[in-house]
N, C-alpha and C positions, 0 to 999 in steps of 0.2 A: 311459744315462738319457735322452739326447737323442732316441734312437730311440723309447724308450717314450713320451715326451711327444708326439712327432710322431704315433705310432700312436693315442694317446688323443685327440689333436686331430682326427685324421681320423675316428675312430670317433664322436666327438661330432657332427661335421658330418653324418655319415651318419644318425645318430639324429635330428638336427634336420630334415634333409630328409625322412626317413620320416615324422616326426610331422606336418610341414606337408602332405605328400602325403595322409596319412590324413584330414586335415580337409577335403579336397575332397569335395564332394557333387554329385549330380545330382538335380534336382527334376523329376519326371516328371508326366505327366497323371494317372497312377494315384495319386501322392502328393496332388496337388491334389484329385482326386475323393474320396479318403478324408477329407481335411481338411474339405472343403465338402460334407459329407453332411447331409441334413435332420435337425434336432434338435441339431446341434452349435452351440455358442455361442462368442462372442468378446467379451471385455471389454478395451477399450483404456484404458490409463492415460495421461493427458495431462500433460506437464510443461512449464509455461510459466515456471518459476522458474530452471532451469538455463540459463545463457547461454553456456557453452563446453563442447564435447565433443571427445574425440579420435576421429576417424572412421577412424583406421588408415592403413595403407599400401596400395599397389597390390599385387596378387598375394597371396602367402601373408601372412596377418595374423591378429591376435587383437584382440577388442574388448571392453573392460570397461565395461559400461553399468550396473554395480551401484549407481552413485550417483544415477541418475535418480530423481526423486521423482514423486509422483502428486498433482496439484492437483485433478483431477476425472476421472471415468471416463465412457465411453460403452459401450453394450452393443448387440450385434447377434446375431440368431439365424438360422441357415441354415434355409430352408423350401423345400418343393417348389414350383416356380414355378406349377404349375397349380392350386394352392390359394390363390393370391393375387389381390387385387382387380384388378391391372393386367396379368394374364397375356395378355389379348387384345391388348394393345399390344406385347407381346414374345413372340409365340408360339414363337419358336425358342430361347427361354431353356431351359437345362438346370439352372441354378443360380440361386437367389434368396436375398437377404439382407434381413432385416427389422430395422430400427433405429427403434423408435417408429413414427411414421407415414411412414417413408421405406422404400421397397422398391427394391433395386438388382438388376438382372438381368444374368446372364452366360451365355455359351455355352462349355461345356467340351467340346472335341473334340480336335483336334490341339493347339491352344493355348487359353489362357484369354482370352476376349474379353468386354469389357464392352459391353452393348447400350444401357444407359440406366437411368433411375430413374423411379419414380412417387411422388408426394407427396400425402398426405392432409392434412398440416398444414405451414405455416399456410394454404396454398392448395391447391386441387386442381390439380396441375400434372404435366406430363410432360416429361422430359428425354431426348432420343434422340440417339444417336451414329451418324453415317453416314459411312463404314462403322463398325462397332464398333471400339473401341480394344483393341488387343492388349496386355493387361496383363502376361501372361507368355508368352514364346516357349518352348514345351516340345518336348523336354526342355531344361532350363535348367542350365547349368554355367558354370564359369570361361571367359570369352571369348565367351559368347553375347551377341549384339547384334541389335537390330532398331529400325526406325523405324515409328511409327504416326501417320498423318495422318488426321484426321477432322473433321467439322463437327458441332458441338453445337447442337441446336435445342431451345429451351425454350418450352413453351406453358403459359400460366396461364389456365385456362378462365374463372375468375370475373372476371379483369381483361380478358379478350379480347386478351391480348398474346402476341406471338411474337417471340423473339429468336434470332439465330444467331451463332455465332463459330467460326472455324477454329483448330485446334490441330495442332501437330507435336510429337511426343515422341520423343526419341532415348534409347534404353535400352541399357545395357551392363553386363554382370556383370564387374566389374573387380577383385574381390578375393574371397578365401575364407578361412575360418578358424573359430575358436571364439568365440562371443559369450557374455558373462556377463550375465545379467539381474538386476534387483533381487531379492534373496532368495537369490542364489547359483547358480541353475540355469544350466547351461552346455549350449549346443547348437552343433553344427557348422552353419555358415550360409554363405550367399552374400551378397555386397554388390552390390546393383543400383543403379546411378546413373541417375536419370531427369531429363533436361533438357527442360523444356517451354517452348515459344515460341508466342506468339499475337499477331495484330494487326500493325500497322505504324504508323509515325509516332507521334503522341501516344498512340495506344491500344495501343502495343506493350508487352508485358510478358514476362518470362522468370523461371522458377523452376527450382531444382534441389533434388531430394530424394535422400536416401540411404536405401535400404531394405535391412535385414539380415534374411534370410529363412531359416528352417529348414524341413526336410522336414515337420515336424509342425505347421506353421503359426505357431509362435512367431516373433516378429519385433520389430524396433526400426525406427522411422521418424524420421529426422533432417532438420530443415528449416533450412538455413543462413540466416543473417540477410541475406545478399546473395549474388549470383552471381559476384562477383569474387574470392572466396577460393579457396585451393588445395584440391585434392580429396584431400589427405592431412593427417595431423597434427591439431593442435588448431585448431578453427575456432569462430567466433561463431555461435550458433544463435538462431532466434526461438522455436522450441519443438521438442519431440520427443514421441514416444509409444512405448509398448511393450505387448506382450501375450504371455502364456504360450501353451503349446500349445492349438490349437483341437481339442478332444477331444470324445468322445461324451458328451453331456449330455442325452440324450433322457429324457423323463419318461414312465413307464408307469403306467397306472392299475391299482391292485391290487384283487383281488376283495374284495367287501364281507364283513363279519363279522356283520351284523345288529345291531351295537351302534351307539348314537348317535354321530354324527361329532363329533369335537373337534379343535381345532388341536393338533398334536403333532409332535414330532421324535423319532424312535427312534434307537437305536444302529446305526451302520453295521455291515455284515457283508461279508466277513470283517474282523476287526480283532484284531491287526495285519493289514496287507495289503500286496501288491506285485504289479502296480502299480495295480490297479483295485479299487474297492469299491462296494457298493450302499448308498444312504442312503434308508430309508423315512421317509415323513412323511404327515401328513394336514392338510387344510384344511377348515374348517367353513362357509365362505362364499365366494362368488365374489369373487376379489380378485387383485391383482398379486402374484405370489409370487416371492421371490428366495431362492436357496440359494447362499451364498458360502463360500469356504474362505479361512482366514487362517493365517499362520504365527504363531509364538509372540511375535513382535514386533508383531503386529497389522496386518501388511501383507497386503492382499488378494492372493491368488495365483491364484484361479480363480473364475469364476461358473458354477455348475453348472446353475442354473435361473433364468430371468428371463422370466416369461410370465404371462398371465392364466389362472387355473385355476378350474374349478368345484369345488364341495364334493366331496370324495372322498379316498380313500387312494391314495397314489402311492409310487413308488420311482424314484430317479434314480441313474444310474451315473456315477462319477467316475473318470477315468483320470489318475493322477498321474505319468505318464511324464515324466522329465526333472527332477523335483523331488528334492531331497535327503531322506534319511531324517530322521524326527523327528516330533514331535507337532504336529498342526494342529488348528485349531478350525473347526467348520462351523456356520454361522448361518442359520437359517430365519426369514424375515419374510413375513408375509401381513397387509397392512393395518397395524394397530397392534400386532399380536401378534408376538412374537419368541421364539426358543428357540435355545440354544447347546449344543453338545456337542463332545467332542474325539475325535480318531482318531489312529492311529499307523501311519505309513508306515515299513516296514522293508525295506531293500535286501538 
């Protein structure tokens, strides 16, 4: 009996080690390029209410962020840099992100490097990083580390002001495992610890963030309340944010039928589906259009469309990879008009 118990104990240890090893992932430039393709969108849910979170252990770990709430959201869409207003300021950019009146520019080659941003609101402004900040050192896996030092120059044309500030960011991937998001979706992820320092004397400041990143762009960002806390276990946080997979959400205009245009939301097809489906809709006037997906508890799980559209018939593709089987609601809004339908994801 004792020998059997020892055998079972050893077998269990082997299974646990194998399970931990299987959670290790490597994020490559190909992964990042697929995630940040023009037409893809990202909706970040911000949580300012939760004040403590378990950020896990070093090395093999698991993270349960299912209790994070959403106080408000922000949305961004990946666009082709050469179609944007500020491209002449960042001609080497290969990736751009649009969030309202803010455009952020990146270069994706060997690594993902941020070049800067352009603002149309509240002021016409440019923010440039020299040299660019290495956001991700690719390929990125457990143990990957790098330091990025750069000078940030901000020019506000309408105010005639220019400010500069130097930053140093120490980055290290110090843990890997499975992260659970609100709604129950689970993804293999890496934990990236980012330690930012700037200034000296009275102007010195330091921040630490923990980024949990999956290959499909799903992620959680944790902002500790101060920098003196341990890098493991339960810590106090000032806020956190999360997003599901950054997936294909491009909108295609459908051929006309000769019938008068009306606001409308059609049934998705195929339905049931796995893992992607197409949602047809139409808008009868130029307006800001949003198409969002919700679970049966009313929690937003994806933003499929969030952009200004002209009158026309459209179809949008939604990829539900990583989400559990079940009934979901999809809601179209254009100006004051709204419509809701349900769809069924079957694994």
